C-alpha positions as CSV (number, residue, x, y, z in Angstrom):
1,M,-52.0,-30.2,40.5
2,I,-51.5,-32.0,43.8
3,D,-50.3,-35.7,43.5
4,I,-51.4,-36.9,46.9
5,E,-50.2,-40.5,46.4
6,K,-46.7,-39.2,45.5
7,A,-46.8,-36.9,48.6
8,K,-47.5,-39.9,50.9
9,K,-44.6,-41.8,49.4
10,E,-42.3,-38.8,49.8
11,F,-43.3,-38.5,53.4
12,I,-42.5,-42.1,54.2
13,E,-39.1,-41.7,52.5
14,Y,-38.5,-38.6,54.7
15,V,-39.2,-40.4,57.9
16,K,-36.8,-43.2,57.1
17,Q,-33.9,-41.0,58.1
18,Y,-35.1,-41.2,61.7
19,D,-35.1,-44.1,64.2
20,I,-38.3,-46.0,63.3
21,N,-37.7,-48.2,66.4
22,N,-38.3,-45.2,68.6
23,G,-42.0,-45.5,69.8
24,R,-42.5,-41.7,69.5
25,I,-41.3,-41.7,65.9
26,R,-43.7,-44.5,65.0
27,L,-46.5,-42.8,66.8
28,K,-45.9,-39.5,65.0
29,M,-45.6,-41.1,61.6
30,T,-48.9,-42.9,62.0
31,H,-50.6,-39.8,63.5
32,I,-49.6,-37.7,60.6
33,L,-51.0,-40.1,58.0
34,K,-54.2,-40.4,60.1
35,V,-54.6,-36.7,60.3
36,A,-54.2,-36.5,56.6
37,E,-56.9,-39.1,56.2
38,V,-59.3,-37.3,58.6
39,S,-58.6,-34.0,56.9
40,R,-59.7,-35.6,53.6
41,L,-62.9,-36.8,55.3
42,I,-63.7,-33.4,56.7
43,A,-63.0,-31.6,53.4
44,S,-65.2,-34.1,51.6
45,N,-68.0,-33.6,54.1
46,L,-67.7,-29.9,53.4
47,N,-68.3,-30.6,49.6
48,L,-65.0,-29.0,48.6
49,S,-63.5,-29.6,45.2
50,E,-61.2,-32.6,44.5
51,E,-58.1,-30.3,44.4
52,Q,-59.1,-28.7,47.7
53,I,-59.7,-32.1,49.2
54,N,-56.2,-33.1,48.1
55,L,-54.8,-29.9,49.6
56,A,-56.5,-30.6,52.9
57,E,-54.9,-34.1,53.0
58,L,-51.5,-32.6,52.0
59,I,-51.7,-30.1,54.9
60,G,-52.4,-33.0,57.2
61,I,-49.1,-34.6,56.1
62,F,-47.3,-31.3,56.7
63,H,-48.8,-30.2,60.0
64,D,-46.4,-32.1,62.4
65,I,-43.5,-32.6,60.1
66,G,-41.2,-30.7,62.4
67,R,-41.9,-33.2,65.2
68,F,-39.3,-35.7,64.0
69,E,-36.4,-33.2,64.6
70,Q,-38.0,-32.3,68.0
71,I,-38.0,-36.0,69.0
72,R,-34.5,-36.6,67.7
73,L,-33.1,-33.6,69.5
74,Y,-35.2,-33.6,72.7
75,D,-37.0,-36.9,72.9
76,T,-40.2,-35.2,73.9
77,F,-43.5,-33.9,72.4
78,S,-43.5,-31.0,74.9
79,D,-42.9,-27.7,73.2
80,K,-42.5,-26.1,76.7
81,D,-39.7,-28.5,77.7
82,S,-37.9,-28.5,74.3
83,G,-38.3,-24.7,73.8
84,L,-39.5,-25.5,70.3
85,D,-42.9,-24.5,68.8
86,H,-43.4,-27.6,66.7
87,A,-45.8,-25.9,64.3
88,A,-43.5,-23.0,63.6
89,Y,-40.7,-25.5,63.2
90,S,-42.7,-27.5,60.7
91,V,-43.0,-24.4,58.6
92,K,-39.3,-23.9,58.9
93,V,-38.5,-27.5,57.8
94,L,-40.9,-27.1,54.8
95,Y,-39.9,-23.7,53.6
96,E,-36.5,-22.6,55.0
97,D,-35.0,-26.1,54.7
98,G,-36.7,-26.6,51.4
99,L,-38.5,-29.9,52.1
100,I,-41.6,-28.5,50.3
101,K,-39.9,-29.0,47.0
102,R,-40.1,-32.8,47.4
103,F,-43.9,-32.5,47.5
104,L,-45.0,-29.6,45.2
105,D,-43.6,-27.9,42.1
106,T,-45.8,-24.8,42.6
107,T,-45.9,-22.0,45.0
108,K,-49.7,-21.6,44.5
109,Y,-50.6,-22.9,47.9
110,D,-47.7,-21.6,50.0
111,Y,-49.7,-19.0,51.9
112,I,-52.5,-21.4,52.8
113,I,-50.1,-24.2,53.8
114,K,-48.0,-21.9,56.0
115,Q,-51.0,-20.4,57.8
116,A,-52.7,-23.8,58.3
117,V,-49.6,-25.5,59.6
118,Y,-48.5,-22.6,61.8
119,N,-51.9,-22.1,63.4
120,H,-52.8,-25.8,64.0
121,N,-51.4,-25.9,67.5
122,K,-52.2,-22.3,68.7
123,A,-54.8,-21.6,71.3
124,K,-56.7,-19.7,68.6
125,I,-56.3,-19.2,64.9
126,D,-54.7,-15.7,64.3
127,E,-57.4,-13.2,63.5
128,S,-55.6,-12.1,60.4
129,V,-56.2,-15.5,58.8
130,E,-59.2,-15.5,56.5
131,G,-60.7,-17.0,53.3
132,E,-59.3,-20.4,52.2
133,A,-56.5,-20.2,54.6
134,L,-59.0,-20.0,57.5
135,I,-61.0,-22.9,56.1
136,F,-57.9,-25.2,55.8
137,S,-56.6,-24.0,59.2
138,K,-59.9,-25.2,60.8
139,I,-59.9,-28.5,58.9
140,V,-56.4,-29.5,60.0
141,R,-57.0,-28.4,63.6
142,D,-60.1,-30.6,63.8
143,A,-58.4,-33.5,62.1
144,D,-55.4,-33.2,64.4
145,K,-57.6,-33.4,67.5
146,V,-59.7,-36.3,66.2
147,D,-56.6,-38.3,65.8
148,I,-55.1,-37.2,69.1
149,Y,-58.0,-39.0,70.6
150,R,-57.2,-42.1,68.6
151,V,-53.6,-41.9,69.7
152,I,-54.3,-41.6,73.4
153,N,-56.6,-44.6,73.2
154,Q,-54.4,-46.9,71.2
155,D,-50.7,-46.0,71.7
156,A,-48.6,-46.8,74.8
157,M,-49.3,-44.4,77.6
158,S,-45.6,-43.8,78.0
159,D,-45.4,-42.5,74.4
160,V,-48.6,-40.4,74.7
161,F,-47.8,-38.6,77.9
162,W,-44.9,-36.2,78.3
163,Y,-43.4,-37.5,81.6
164,K,-42.4,-40.9,83.0
165,E,-44.4,-41.1,86.2
166,F,-48.0,-42.2,86.4
167,E,-48.5,-43.2,90.0
168,N,-48.8,-41.0,93.2
169,L,-50.0,-38.0,91.1
170,E,-53.1,-35.8,91.3
171,I,-54.6,-33.3,88.8
172,G,-53.5,-29.9,90.0
173,E,-56.2,-27.6,91.3
174,Q,-55.2,-24.8,89.0
175,V,-55.5,-26.9,85.8
176,F,-58.7,-28.5,87.0
177,K,-60.1,-25.0,87.7
178,E,-59.0,-23.8,84.2
179,F,-60.7,-26.7,82.6
180,K,-64.0,-26.2,84.5
181,E,-64.1,-22.5,84.0
182,D,-62.6,-22.0,80.5
183,H,-62.3,-25.6,79.1
184,F,-58.7,-24.6,78.3
185,V,-55.6,-25.5,80.3
186,K,-52.5,-23.3,80.0
187,Y,-49.5,-25.5,79.1
188,K,-47.3,-23.5,81.5
189,D,-49.5,-24.8,84.4
190,V,-48.9,-28.5,83.4
191,K,-46.5,-30.0,86.0
192,N,-47.0,-33.8,85.5
193,N,-48.9,-36.4,83.5
194,A,-52.0,-36.1,85.6
195,D,-52.3,-32.4,84.6
196,L,-52.4,-33.5,81.0
197,I,-55.7,-35.3,81.5
198,P,-57.8,-32.2,81.4
199,V,-55.6,-30.9,78.6
200,F,-56.6,-33.8,76.4
201,Y,-60.3,-33.6,77.3
202,G,-60.3,-29.8,76.8
203,Y,-59.7,-30.3,73.0
204,I,-63.4,-31.2,72.7
205,F,-64.3,-27.5,73.1
206,D,-62.1,-26.3,70.2
207,F,-63.7,-28.2,67.3
208,N,-65.0,-26.2,64.3
209,F,-67.1,-28.8,62.5
210,P,-69.9,-31.0,64.0
211,Y,-68.8,-33.8,61.7
212,A,-65.5,-34.0,63.5
213,L,-67.3,-34.2,66.9
214,K,-69.4,-37.0,65.5
215,L,-66.3,-39.0,64.8
216,I,-65.3,-38.7,68.4
217,Q,-68.7,-39.9,69.6
218,K,-68.8,-42.8,67.1
219,N,-65.5,-44.2,68.4
220,E,-66.3,-43.5,72.1
221,Y,-62.9,-42.0,72.5
222,L,-63.6,-40.0,75.7
223,E,-65.1,-43.0,77.6
224,N,-62.4,-45.4,76.5
225,F,-59.7,-42.9,77.5
226,A,-61.2,-42.7,81.0
227,L,-60.8,-46.5,81.3
228,R,-57.1,-46.2,80.3
229,I,-56.6,-43.4,82.9
230,K,-58.0,-45.6,85.6
231,E,-55.6,-48.4,84.7
232,S,-52.5,-46.2,84.5
233,F,-52.9,-43.7,87.3
234,K,-54.5,-45.9,89.9
235,S,-56.0,-43.0,91.8
236,D,-59.6,-42.8,93.1
237,I,-59.3,-39.0,93.3
238,I,-58.2,-38.8,89.6
239,D,-61.1,-41.1,88.7
240,R,-63.6,-38.9,90.4
241,K,-62.3,-35.8,88.6
242,V,-62.3,-37.6,85.3
243,E,-66.0,-38.6,85.8
244,E,-66.8,-34.9,86.3
245,I,-64.7,-33.9,83.2
246,L,-66.3,-36.6,81.1
247,E,-69.8,-35.4,82.0
248,I,-68.9,-31.8,81.1
249,C,-67.5,-32.9,77.7
250,N,-70.5,-35.2,76.8
251,N,-73.0,-32.5,77.7
252,Y,-71.2,-30.2,75.3
253,M,-71.0,-32.7,72.5
254,N,-74.6,-33.6,72.8
255,K,-75.5,-29.9,72.3
256,N,-73.2,-29.4,69.3
257,T,-73.7,-32.5,67.1
C-alpha cells in the first residue's frame, strides 16, 4: 500500500538538508511536487486504479531526486557540464544509497520505479521497457515536460537557463536546423542560453498523451514563454526565430489534441 501523503512529508524532510535559500533548490523542490501532481492527473485521466494513481504520483516525487546533489556539487542543471546523468543518479540515490526505504516498505514496485525514473530524461524510452513500466515511464515523462513549461514561465530566467549570459546571443544554426528537421536538439550542440530555446520548445513533440498537450494549451505556456524570451534576450533575430518555432509547435498541437 502506497501512503502518498507520508511520501510527500518524507520528501520535504529530505530536501531540508540542502540550502533552501538556493533558487535552484527551491525551483527543483517545487518542480518535483508539481510533476507528482500532474502525474496524478494524467493517471486519473487514464482511468487507472487508485493504487496505480498513487504510484504515478510517487514516481513523480522520485524522478528528479538526484538533482539536489547535482546542484550541491556542481550548481547546475546541465548533465553535460556536470558529467552526471541526473536520472541515473536519482536511481542511485533511491536504491544504492537506500533512500527508497523512507518511502516504501515493499519491493513490489522497484522495477517499475527504476525504469520510469531512469528513462524520464532519455531521448527515447528504452525499447526493452514494456507493460506497466512503459505506462508509468510515459506518464512521468509527460508530467515532467508539462511542469518544465510552468517553470520556464514562472521562475527566474537565471534559475531556468544553464548559463549566465542572455544578451548578445543568437540561436545557433545547427540547433535551429535540428529543431526544424527533427524537432529534437542534441544537448552536445547547446553552446549558450539562446540554444536552449529550441530545446524547450522541442519537448512538445515528445508527449505521449493528448491530455498533457491540452494542459500546455490551456495555460498558454508556449506563447507566454515567447514573451519572456523577448524581454530577456533583447534580440530581433531571436524573436523572429521564436515566431517560426512557435508556429511549428502550435500546428503540431492543433493536430494532436
